[in-house]
Residue frames as a rotation matrix with the C-alpha (Angstrom) as fourth column:
MET 1
0.180 0.972 -0.154 17.49
-0.581 -0.021 -0.813 -77.82
-0.794 0.236 0.561 39.43
CYS 2
0.078 -0.197 -0.977 19.18
-0.975 0.191 -0.116 -79.25
0.209 0.962 -0.177 36.34
ASP 3
-0.885 -0.462 -0.064 20.09
-0.431 0.862 -0.265 -82.46
0.177 -0.207 -0.962 38.18
ILE 4
-0.497 0.780 0.381 16.53
-0.183 0.335 -0.924 -82.93
-0.848 -0.529 -0.024 39.40
VAL 5
0.380 0.638 -0.670 15.12
-0.798 -0.140 -0.586 -82.49
-0.468 0.757 0.456 35.89
GLN 6
-0.307 -0.578 -0.756 17.65
-0.863 0.505 -0.036 -84.99
0.402 0.641 -0.653 34.54
ILE 7
-0.947 0.008 0.322 16.58
-0.182 0.812 -0.555 -87.56
-0.266 -0.584 -0.767 37.15
ILE 8
-0.043 0.999 0.004 12.92
-0.357 -0.012 -0.934 -86.94
-0.933 -0.042 0.358 36.26
LEU 9
0.238 0.089 -0.967 13.71
-0.970 -0.020 -0.240 -87.44
-0.041 0.996 0.082 32.57
VAL 10
-0.767 -0.556 -0.320 15.39
-0.553 0.826 -0.112 -90.77
0.326 0.091 -0.941 33.36
LEU 11
-0.730 0.560 0.392 12.38
-0.062 0.516 -0.854 -91.88
-0.681 -0.648 -0.342 35.43
LEU 12
0.226 0.861 -0.456 9.92
-0.624 -0.232 -0.746 -90.87
-0.748 0.453 0.484 32.72
GLN 13
-0.098 -0.348 -0.932 11.96
-0.946 0.323 -0.021 -92.78
0.309 0.880 -0.361 30.14
LYS 14
-0.936 -0.287 0.204 12.07
-0.346 0.856 -0.384 -95.83
-0.064 -0.430 -0.901 32.40
TYR 15
-0.457 0.845 0.276 8.27
0.159 0.384 -0.910 -95.93
-0.875 -0.372 -0.310 32.59
GLY 16
-0.702 0.151 0.696 7.68
0.711 0.107 0.695 -94.87
0.031 0.983 -0.183 28.98
ILE 17
0.307 0.831 -0.464 5.87
0.852 -0.457 -0.255 -91.71
-0.424 -0.317 -0.848 30.06
LYS 18
-0.432 -0.331 0.839 5.65
0.670 -0.741 0.053 -88.36
0.604 0.584 0.542 28.28
ALA 19
-0.008 0.350 -0.937 5.19
0.901 -0.403 -0.158 -85.20
-0.433 -0.845 -0.313 30.36
CYS 20
0.446 0.157 0.881 4.50
0.541 -0.831 -0.126 -81.51
0.713 0.533 -0.456 29.93
PHE 21
-0.248 -0.623 -0.742 6.98
0.952 -0.299 -0.067 -79.14
-0.180 -0.723 0.667 31.57
PHE 22
0.764 0.528 0.371 5.56
0.566 -0.825 0.008 -75.65
0.311 0.204 -0.928 32.11
GLU 23
-0.155 -0.987 -0.031 8.51
0.959 -0.143 -0.245 -73.28
0.238 -0.068 0.969 31.88
LEU 24
0.645 0.171 -0.745 9.13
0.412 -0.899 0.151 -69.89
-0.644 -0.404 -0.650 33.45
GLY 25
0.872 -0.267 0.410 10.55
0.300 -0.368 -0.880 -67.52
0.386 0.890 -0.241 30.86
GLN 26
0.690 -0.632 0.352 13.11
-0.718 -0.657 0.228 -66.09
0.087 -0.411 -0.908 33.29
ASN 27
0.373 -0.556 0.743 14.71
-0.209 0.730 0.651 -69.55
-0.904 -0.398 0.156 33.45
LEU 28
0.588 -0.082 0.805 15.11
0.726 0.492 -0.480 -69.56
-0.356 0.867 0.349 29.67
GLY 29
-0.482 -0.775 0.408 16.58
0.870 -0.477 0.122 -66.11
0.100 0.414 0.905 29.07
THR 30
-0.323 0.324 -0.889 15.58
0.248 -0.878 -0.410 -62.51
-0.913 -0.353 0.204 28.38
VAL 31
0.192 0.402 0.895 13.68
0.980 -0.124 -0.155 -60.61
0.049 0.907 -0.418 25.73
GLU 32
-0.562 -0.502 -0.658 15.24
0.524 -0.831 0.187 -57.26
-0.641 -0.240 0.730 24.92
SER 33
-0.017 0.580 -0.814 13.85
-0.362 -0.763 -0.536 -54.30
-0.932 0.286 0.223 22.97
GLY 34
-0.138 0.068 -0.988 12.53
-0.990 -0.025 0.137 -55.18
-0.016 0.997 0.071 19.55
ASN 35
0.807 0.521 0.280 11.71
-0.551 0.834 0.035 -58.70
-0.215 -0.183 0.959 20.80
GLN 36
0.105 -0.865 -0.491 15.35
-0.654 0.312 -0.689 -59.75
0.750 0.393 -0.533 20.60
VAL 37
0.956 0.292 0.038 15.56
-0.237 0.689 0.685 -63.09
0.174 -0.663 0.728 22.41
LYS 38
-0.104 -0.994 0.041 18.70
-0.762 0.053 -0.646 -63.88
0.639 -0.098 -0.763 24.37
LEU 39
0.743 0.384 -0.549 18.75
-0.054 0.851 0.523 -67.43
0.667 -0.359 0.652 25.72
ALA 40
0.318 -0.604 0.731 20.53
-0.945 -0.135 0.299 -68.24
-0.082 -0.786 -0.613 28.97
ARG 41
-0.675 -0.630 -0.384 22.60
-0.639 0.760 -0.124 -71.36
0.370 0.162 -0.915 29.51
THR 42
-0.700 0.463 0.544 19.72
-0.282 0.520 -0.806 -72.71
-0.656 -0.718 -0.234 31.59
ALA 43
0.230 0.774 -0.589 17.65
-0.916 -0.032 -0.400 -72.93
-0.329 0.632 0.702 28.39
ASP 44
-0.543 -0.510 -0.668 19.63
-0.702 0.711 0.028 -76.12
0.461 0.484 -0.744 27.74
VAL 45
-0.833 0.324 0.448 17.45
-0.162 0.631 -0.759 -77.83
-0.528 -0.705 -0.473 30.36
ALA 46
0.198 0.959 -0.201 14.35
-0.492 -0.080 -0.867 -77.15
-0.848 0.270 0.456 28.25
ARG 47
0.077 -0.246 -0.966 16.20
-0.980 0.159 -0.119 -78.40
0.183 0.956 -0.229 25.16
ARG 48
-0.904 -0.427 -0.018 17.00
-0.410 0.878 -0.247 -81.66
0.121 -0.216 -0.969 26.96
VAL 49
-0.403 0.854 0.329 13.33
-0.189 0.274 -0.943 -81.99
-0.896 -0.442 0.051 27.91
LEU 50
0.429 0.563 -0.707 12.35
-0.777 -0.170 -0.606 -81.55
-0.461 0.809 0.365 24.25
GLU 51
-0.299 -0.648 -0.700 15.04
-0.887 0.459 -0.046 -83.95
0.351 0.607 -0.713 23.02
ALA 52
-0.943 -0.014 0.332 13.65
-0.192 0.838 -0.511 -86.57
-0.271 -0.546 -0.793 25.40
GLY 53
-0.754 0.655 0.052 10.27
0.384 0.375 0.844 -86.23
0.534 0.656 -0.534 23.63
HIS 54
-0.266 0.656 -0.706 8.41
0.890 -0.115 -0.442 -84.17
-0.371 -0.746 -0.554 26.21
ILE 55
0.328 0.494 0.805 6.48
0.706 -0.694 0.138 -80.91
0.627 0.524 -0.576 25.82
VAL 56
-0.724 -0.399 -0.562 7.57
0.659 -0.639 -0.396 -77.50
-0.201 -0.658 0.726 27.05
ALA 57
0.126 0.873 0.471 4.85
0.807 -0.366 0.463 -74.92
0.577 0.322 -0.751 27.64
ASN 58
-0.382 -0.224 0.896 4.27
-0.006 -0.970 -0.245 -71.40
0.924 -0.099 0.370 28.96
HIS 59
0.142 0.373 -0.917 4.05
0.934 0.255 0.249 -70.76
0.327 -0.892 -0.313 32.72
SER 60
0.985 0.173 0.019 4.59
0.167 -0.972 0.163 -66.95
0.047 -0.158 -0.986 32.53
TYR 61
0.370 -0.900 0.230 7.88
-0.053 -0.268 -0.962 -65.10
0.927 0.344 -0.147 32.71
SER 62
-0.590 -0.702 0.398 8.32
-0.349 -0.222 -0.910 -64.51
0.728 -0.676 -0.114 36.45
HIS 63
-0.506 0.444 -0.740 5.47
0.636 0.771 0.027 -66.43
0.583 -0.457 -0.672 38.17
PRO 64
-0.942 0.233 0.242 3.28
-0.329 -0.785 -0.524 -63.50
0.067 -0.573 0.817 39.31
VAL 65
-0.384 0.917 0.109 -0.37
0.562 0.326 -0.760 -63.61
-0.733 -0.231 -0.640 40.30
LEU 66
-0.805 -0.093 0.587 -1.58
0.586 -0.287 0.758 -62.61
0.098 0.953 0.285 36.83
PRO 67
0.181 0.951 0.249 -5.05
0.862 -0.276 0.426 -61.25
0.474 0.138 -0.870 37.76
LYS 68
0.529 -0.030 -0.848 -3.35
0.643 -0.637 0.424 -58.65
-0.553 -0.770 -0.318 39.97
LEU 69
-0.549 -0.834 -0.052 -1.29
0.550 -0.407 0.730 -57.23
-0.630 0.372 0.682 37.09
PRO 70
0.079 0.489 -0.869 -2.26
-0.527 -0.719 -0.452 -54.46
-0.846 0.494 0.201 34.67
GLU 71
0.872 0.406 0.274 -3.08
-0.016 0.582 -0.813 -55.83
-0.490 0.704 0.514 31.22
ALA 72
0.701 -0.649 -0.296 0.18
-0.573 -0.265 -0.775 -54.65
0.425 0.713 -0.558 29.62
GLN 73
-0.224 -0.809 0.543 2.32
-0.971 0.230 -0.058 -56.31
-0.079 -0.541 -0.837 32.28
ARG 74
0.229 0.413 0.881 0.24
-0.339 0.882 -0.326 -59.48
-0.912 -0.225 0.342 32.11
SER 75
0.983 0.137 -0.123 0.66
-0.152 0.226 -0.962 -59.58
-0.104 0.964 0.243 28.31
SER 76
0.297 -0.950 -0.097 4.40
-0.867 -0.225 -0.445 -59.11
0.401 0.216 -0.890 28.70
GLU 77
-0.152 -0.312 0.938 4.60
-0.775 0.626 0.082 -62.09
-0.613 -0.714 -0.337 31.08
ILE 78
0.516 0.464 0.720 2.91
0.047 0.824 -0.565 -64.33
-0.855 0.326 0.403 28.54
ASP 79
0.985 -0.056 -0.162 4.40
-0.170 -0.189 -0.967 -62.90
0.024 0.980 -0.195 25.32
ARG 80
0.198 -0.979 0.048 8.04
-0.978 -0.201 -0.060 -62.89
0.068 -0.035 -0.997 26.48
THR 81
-0.203 -0.251 0.946 7.78
-0.482 0.867 0.127 -66.52
-0.852 -0.430 -0.297 27.52
ASN 82
0.785 0.503 0.361 6.16
0.101 0.472 -0.876 -67.42
-0.611 0.724 0.320 24.20
LEU 83
0.776 -0.541 -0.323 9.10
-0.577 -0.405 -0.709 -65.83
0.253 0.737 -0.627 22.35
LEU 84
-0.149 -0.876 0.459 11.65
-0.966 0.227 0.120 -67.65
-0.209 -0.425 -0.880 24.50
LEU 85
0.059 0.244 0.968 9.91
-0.187 0.955 -0.229 -71.01
-0.981 -0.167 0.102 24.10
GLU 86
0.957 0.290 -0.019 9.68
-0.053 0.110 -0.992 -70.51
-0.286 0.951 0.121 20.36
LYS 87
0.398 -0.893 -0.211 13.41
-0.880 -0.306 -0.364 -69.82
0.260 0.330 -0.907 20.23
VAL 88
-0.324 -0.515 0.794 14.14
-0.768 0.633 0.097 -72.97
-0.553 -0.578 -0.600 22.27
SER 89
-0.089 0.415 0.905 11.74
0.054 0.910 -0.412 -75.32
-0.995 0.012 -0.104 20.49
GLY 90
-0.955 -0.284 0.081 11.44
0.104 -0.066 0.992 -73.87
-0.277 0.956 0.092 16.99
HIS 91
-0.452 0.863 0.227 7.66
0.438 -0.008 0.899 -73.49
0.777 0.506 -0.374 17.22
LYS 92
-0.360 0.415 0.836 5.08
-0.671 -0.738 0.077 -71.53
0.649 -0.533 0.543 19.17
PRO 93
-0.991 0.071 0.112 3.94
-0.039 0.653 -0.756 -73.12
-0.127 -0.754 -0.645 22.41
LEU 94
-0.485 0.866 -0.120 0.41
0.042 0.160 0.986 -74.48
0.874 0.473 -0.114 22.51
LEU 95
0.324 0.600 -0.731 -0.24
0.704 0.364 0.610 -74.72
0.632 -0.713 -0.304 26.24
PHE 96
-0.390 -0.366 0.845 -0.29
-0.296 -0.819 -0.492 -72.27
0.872 -0.442 0.211 29.16
ARG 97
0.167 0.414 -0.895 -0.60
0.819 0.447 0.360 -72.85
0.549 -0.793 -0.265 32.90
ALA 98
0.444 0.093 0.891 -1.30
-0.188 -0.963 0.194 -69.81
0.876 -0.254 -0.410 35.05
PRO 99
-0.710 -0.699 -0.086 0.92
-0.003 0.125 -0.992 -69.43
0.705 -0.704 -0.090 38.13
TYR 100
-0.913 0.322 0.250 -0.99
-0.257 0.022 -0.966 -70.51
-0.317 -0.946 0.063 41.24
GLY 101
-0.582 0.737 0.342 -3.86
0.812 0.545 0.208 -71.46
-0.034 0.399 -0.916 38.92
ALA 102
-0.174 0.488 -0.855 -4.92
0.355 -0.779 -0.516 -67.79
-0.919 -0.394 -0.037 39.15
ARG 103
-0.928 -0.035 0.370 -6.80
0.368 -0.231 0.901 -66.84
0.054 0.972 0.227 36.02
ASN 104
-0.265 0.875 -0.405 -9.87
0.041 -0.409 -0.911 -64.80
-0.963 -0.258 0.073 35.10
ARG 105
0.640 0.620 0.453 -11.94
0.467 0.154 -0.871 -64.14
-0.610 0.769 -0.191 32.00
GLY 106
0.811 -0.358 -0.463 -9.46
-0.535 -0.774 -0.338 -61.55
-0.237 0.522 -0.819 30.66
ILE 107
-0.241 -0.937 0.252 -6.53
-0.736 0.346 0.582 -63.93
-0.633 -0.045 -0.773 31.01
LEU 108
-0.155 0.244 0.957 -8.42
0.326 0.927 -0.184 -66.79
-0.933 0.283 -0.224 29.40
GLU 109
0.875 0.484 0.017 -9.45
0.203 -0.335 -0.920 -64.56
-0.439 0.809 -0.391 26.48
GLN 110
0.467 -0.785 -0.408 -5.87
-0.837 -0.541 0.081 -63.40
-0.284 0.304 -0.910 26.01
ILE 111
-0.374 -0.598 0.709 -4.57
-0.365 0.797 0.481 -66.96
-0.853 -0.079 -0.516 26.10
ARG 112
0.255 0.563 0.786 -7.10
0.546 0.587 -0.598 -68.05
-0.798 0.582 -0.158 23.47
SER 113
0.938 0.138 -0.318 -6.35
-0.140 -0.688 -0.712 -65.03
-0.317 0.712 -0.627 21.26
GLU 114
0.136 -0.970 -0.204 -2.67
-0.946 -0.188 0.264 -66.01
-0.294 0.157 -0.943 21.27
GLY 115
0.285 0.053 -0.957 -3.46
-0.660 0.735 -0.155 -69.56
0.695 0.676 0.245 20.19
LEU 116
-0.809 -0.583 0.074 -2.75
-0.425 0.493 -0.759 -71.08
0.406 -0.646 -0.647 23.59
ARG 117
0.244 0.837 -0.489 -4.84
0.030 0.498 0.867 -73.57
0.969 -0.226 0.097 25.52
SER 118
-0.119 -0.217 0.969 -5.14
-0.904 -0.380 -0.196 -72.96
0.410 -0.899 -0.151 29.27
ILE 119
-0.055 -0.010 -0.998 -4.35
0.139 0.990 -0.017 -76.05
0.989 -0.140 -0.054 31.33
MET 120
0.018 0.110 0.994 -5.43
-0.929 -0.365 0.057 -76.52
0.369 -0.925 0.095 34.92
TRP 121
-0.814 -0.357 -0.459 -4.64
-0.159 0.895 -0.416 -79.40
0.559 -0.266 -0.785 37.23
ASN 122
0.354 0.903 0.245 -7.19
-0.577 0.005 0.817 -81.21
0.736 -0.431 0.522 39.34
ILE 123
0.842 -0.222 -0.492 -4.72
0.492 0.689 0.532 -83.27
0.221 -0.690 0.690 41.40
ASP 124
0.530 -0.667 0.524 -2.23
-0.554 -0.740 -0.381 -81.12
0.641 -0.088 -0.762 43.32
SER 125
0.278 -0.519 -0.808 0.66
0.494 0.799 -0.343 -83.06
0.824 -0.304 0.478 44.79
LEU 126
0.948 0.005 0.318 1.50
-0.221 -0.709 0.670 -80.13
0.228 -0.705 -0.671 47.10
ASP 127
0.574 -0.792 -0.210 5.10
0.759 0.610 -0.226 -81.28
0.306 -0.030 0.951 46.66
TRP 128
-0.064 -0.592 0.804 6.34
0.151 -0.802 -0.578 -77.73
0.986 0.084 0.141 47.26
ALA 129
0.152 0.244 0.958 4.95
-0.804 -0.534 0.263 -77.78
0.575 -0.810 0.115 50.82
ASP 130
0.883 0.246 0.401 5.52
-0.432 0.760 0.486 -81.40
-0.185 -0.602 0.777 51.83
PRO 131
0.003 -0.985 -0.173 9.05
-1.000 -0.005 0.009 -82.77
-0.009 0.173 -0.985 52.33
ILE 132
-0.365 -0.102 0.925 7.86
-0.421 0.905 -0.066 -86.39
-0.831 -0.413 -0.373 52.69
PRO 133
-0.785 -0.014 -0.619 7.71
-0.612 0.166 0.773 -88.30
0.092 0.986 -0.138 49.37
GLU 134
-0.879 0.457 -0.137 5.38
0.464 0.885 -0.023 -90.98
0.110 -0.084 -0.990 50.74
SER 135
-0.265 0.828 -0.493 2.74
0.480 -0.330 -0.813 -88.45
-0.836 -0.452 -0.310 51.81
ILE 136
-0.436 0.070 -0.897 3.01
-0.688 -0.669 0.282 -86.68
-0.581 0.740 0.340 48.45
ALA 137
-0.915 0.057 -0.400 2.40
-0.253 0.690 0.678 -89.99
0.315 0.722 -0.617 46.67
MET 138
-0.688 0.695 -0.209 -0.49
0.687 0.530 -0.497 -90.86
-0.235 -0.486 -0.842 49.00
ARG 139
-0.297 0.572 -0.765 -2.11
-0.062 -0.811 -0.582 -87.45
-0.953 -0.125 0.276 48.38
VAL 140
-0.588 0.013 -0.809 -1.93
-0.792 -0.216 0.572 -87.88
-0.167 0.976 0.137 44.61
LEU 141
-0.918 0.202 -0.341 -3.25
0.063 0.924 0.377 -91.44
0.392 0.324 -0.861 44.70
GLN 142
-0.552 0.764 -0.333 -6.13
0.589 0.075 -0.804 -90.50
-0.590 -0.641 -0.492 47.03
GLY 143
-0.312 0.404 -0.860 -7.07
-0.494 -0.842 -0.216 -87.68
-0.812 0.357 0.462 44.65
LEU 144
-0.685 0.007 -0.729 -7.09
-0.693 0.302 0.654 -90.08
0.225 0.953 -0.202 41.73
ASN 145
-0.902 0.403 -0.154 -9.11
0.430 0.869 -0.245 -92.64
0.035 -0.287 -0.957 43.69
ARG 146
-0.319 0.812 -0.489 -11.80
0.230 -0.434 -0.871 -89.96
-0.920 -0.390 -0.048 44.09
SER 147
0.118 0.368 -0.923 -11.80
-0.662 -0.664 -0.349 -88.62
-0.740 0.652 0.165 40.52
HIS 148
0.410 -0.045 0.911 -10.44
0.350 0.930 -0.112 -91.64
-0.842 0.365 0.397 38.58
LYS 149
0.346 -0.403 0.848 -8.74
0.893 -0.135 -0.429 -89.24
0.287 0.905 0.313 36.13
GLY 150
0.876 0.080 -0.476 -6.86
0.279 -0.889 0.364 -86.03
-0.394 -0.451 -0.801 36.14
ILE 151
0.452 -0.795 0.405 -3.99
0.136 -0.387 -0.912 -83.74
0.882 0.467 -0.067 35.44
ILE 152
0.692 -0.290 -0.661 -1.41
0.721 0.232 0.653 -84.12
-0.036 -0.929 0.369 38.18
LEU 153
0.763 -0.437 0.476 0.66
-0.284 -0.888 -0.361 -81.13
0.580 0.140 -0.802 39.26
PHE 154
0.599 -0.723 -0.345 4.25
0.760 0.377 0.530 -81.87
-0.253 -0.579 0.775 40.23
HIS 155
0.887 -0.424 -0.182 7.16
-0.447 -0.887 -0.113 -79.41
-0.114 0.182 -0.977 40.37
ASP 156
0.767 -0.631 -0.118 10.56
0.454 0.663 -0.595 -80.27
0.454 0.403 0.795 38.91
ILE 157
0.109 -0.744 0.659 12.53
-0.357 -0.648 -0.673 -78.25
0.928 -0.162 -0.337 41.47
HIS 158
0.281 0.075 0.957 12.02
-0.960 0.027 0.280 -80.39
-0.005 -0.997 0.080 44.58
LYS 159
-0.729 -0.651 -0.209 13.89
-0.635 0.758 -0.148 -83.54
0.255 0.025 -0.967 45.52
GLN 160
-0.614 0.546 0.570 10.80
-0.249 0.552 -0.796 -84.95
-0.749 -0.630 -0.203 47.24
SER 161
0.384 0.742 -0.549 8.94
-0.782 -0.055 -0.621 -84.80
-0.491 0.668 0.559 43.91
VAL 162
-0.140 -0.553 -0.821 11.53
-0.863 0.474 -0.173 -87.05
0.485 0.685 -0.543 42.31
LEU 163
-0.945 -0.279 0.169 11.21
-0.325 0.771 -0.548 -89.54
0.023 -0.573 -0.819 45.16
ALA 164
-0.289 0.921 0.260 7.38
-0.354 0.150 -0.923 -89.53
-0.890 -0.359 0.282 45.06
LEU 165
-0.037 0.319 -0.947 7.10
-0.982 -0.187 -0.025 -89.90
-0.185 0.929 0.320 41.29
PRO 166
-0.726 -0.240 -0.645 8.00
-0.456 0.870 0.190 -93.63
0.515 0.432 -0.740 41.00
GLN 167
-0.889 0.444 0.114 5.61
0.136 0.492 -0.860 -94.50
-0.438 -0.748 -0.498 43.83
VAL 168
-0.089 0.894 -0.439 2.75
-0.511 -0.419 -0.751 -92.76
-0.855 0.158 0.494 42.02
VAL 169
-0.117 0.008 -0.993 3.56
-0.990 0.079 0.117 -94.10
0.079 0.997 -0.002 38.56
GLU 170
-0.907 -0.289 -0.306 4.04
-0.285 0.957 -0.058 -97.70
0.310 0.034 -0.950 39.68
GLU 171
-0.673 0.728 0.136 0.71
0.144 0.309 -0.940 -97.71
-0.726 -0.613 -0.313 41.52
LEU 172
0.083 0.724 -0.685 -1.11
-0.689 -0.455 -0.564 -96.16
-0.720 0.518 0.461 38.56
ILE 173
-0.420 -0.290 -0.860 0.42
-0.837 0.489 0.244 -98.74
0.350 0.822 -0.449 36.22
ARG 174
-0.997 0.054 0.058 -0.63
0.020 0.876 -0.481 -101.47
-0.077 -0.478 -0.875 38.66
GLN 175
-0.316 0.944 -0.093 -4.19
0.106 -0.063 -0.992 -100.09
-0.943 -0.323 -0.080 38.54
ASN 176
-0.332 0.103 0.938 -4.12
0.892 0.358 0.277 -100.07
-0.307 0.928 -0.211 34.70
TYR 177
0.403 0.384 -0.831 -4.44
0.125 -0.922 -0.366 -96.31
-0.907 0.044 -0.419 34.31
THR 178
0.366 -0.274 0.889 -3.98
0.924 -0.006 -0.383 -94.95
0.110 0.962 0.251 30.80
PHE 179
-0.098 -0.495 -0.863 -1.55
0.472 -0.787 0.398 -92.05
-0.876 -0.368 0.311 30.65
LEU 180
0.716 0.416 0.561 -2.10
0.693 -0.328 -0.642 -89.24
-0.082 0.848 -0.523 28.18
THR 181
-0.493 -0.776 -0.394 0.05
0.609 -0.631 0.480 -86.60
-0.621 -0.003 0.784 26.56
PHE 182
0.487 0.596 -0.638 -0.73
-0.069 -0.703 -0.708 -83.56
-0.870 0.389 -0.301 24.44
ASP 183
-0.550 -0.570 0.611 -0.19
0.631 0.195 0.750 -83.71
-0.547 0.798 0.253 20.69
SER 184
-0.789 0.201 0.581 -1.08
0.362 -0.612 0.703 -80.67
0.497 0.765 0.410 18.59
GLY 185
-0.727 0.455 0.515 -3.16
-0.628 -0.744 -0.229 -79.36
0.279 -0.489 0.826 21.48
ARG 186
0.401 0.876 -0.267 -5.16
-0.670 0.479 0.567 -82.59
0.625 -0.048 0.779 21.92
ARG 187
-0.047 -0.348 0.936 -4.91
-0.860 0.491 0.140 -85.21
-0.509 -0.798 -0.322 24.63
VAL 188
0.439 0.126 -0.890 -3.86
-0.673 0.702 -0.233 -88.53
0.595 0.701 0.393 23.18
ALA 189
0.927 -0.139 0.349 -2.97
-0.140 0.734 0.664 -91.88
-0.349 -0.665 0.661 24.70
TRP 190
0.105 -0.960 -0.259 0.74
-0.993 -0.113 0.017 -92.47
-0.045 0.256 -0.966 24.70
PRO 191
0.153 -0.049 -0.987 1.87
-0.461 0.880 -0.115 -95.92
0.874 0.473 0.112 23.58
SER 192
-0.511 -0.305 -0.804 3.10
0.523 0.632 -0.572 -96.64
0.682 -0.712 -0.164 27.07
SER 193
0.342 0.656 -0.672 1.96
0.939 -0.256 0.229 -93.69
-0.022 -0.710 -0.704 29.22
SER 194
-0.341 -0.447 0.827 2.21
0.431 -0.856 -0.285 -89.94
0.836 0.259 0.485 29.99
LEU 195
0.175 0.311 -0.934 2.15
0.980 -0.151 0.134 -87.77
-0.099 -0.938 -0.332 33.08
ASN 196
0.449 0.021 0.893 1.69
0.289 -0.949 -0.123 -83.99
0.845 0.314 -0.432 33.38
THR 197
-0.108 -0.563 -0.819 4.26
0.987 0.036 -0.155 -82.44
0.117 -0.826 0.552 35.70
């Protein structure tokens, strides 16, 4: 996974794009009793993402279907990841993406009460289910041709995502799309461009 993220970071730098990486807490470390945060070596990947100028955000601790969890367990999934991200980045995260996009009123209220903004994609690359980079790129571009804007969901754990990314970005640049990033919880145009992964 680390190698794939590094390749993605190089590609994003090449195109002048800023991205948002939604992190699973279990990939960053553990939270022990008394909220004692213990970072794993894999937290260095998130640090590299931050050093490259990108955003890291909350994607839960272990990627469960949150609406199926009791409230206490759901809170633990979100809170532990917040603590880990704060330890990695030095500040509280601002964004949250629910695993599988599964959220309900209770989850949205909890997210807001913790100062997080819930983010949902409208263009799903389905890169996790499709091994062919060209069809991933075509799916994303067709979705954008219909909506003319959007938040694109890519995963940074699949080789096919890395191979599809340049195809998508180059076509969007050719079509004069403006790429956005998040700054202090707001979407802003990036000097060159930005893509949400």
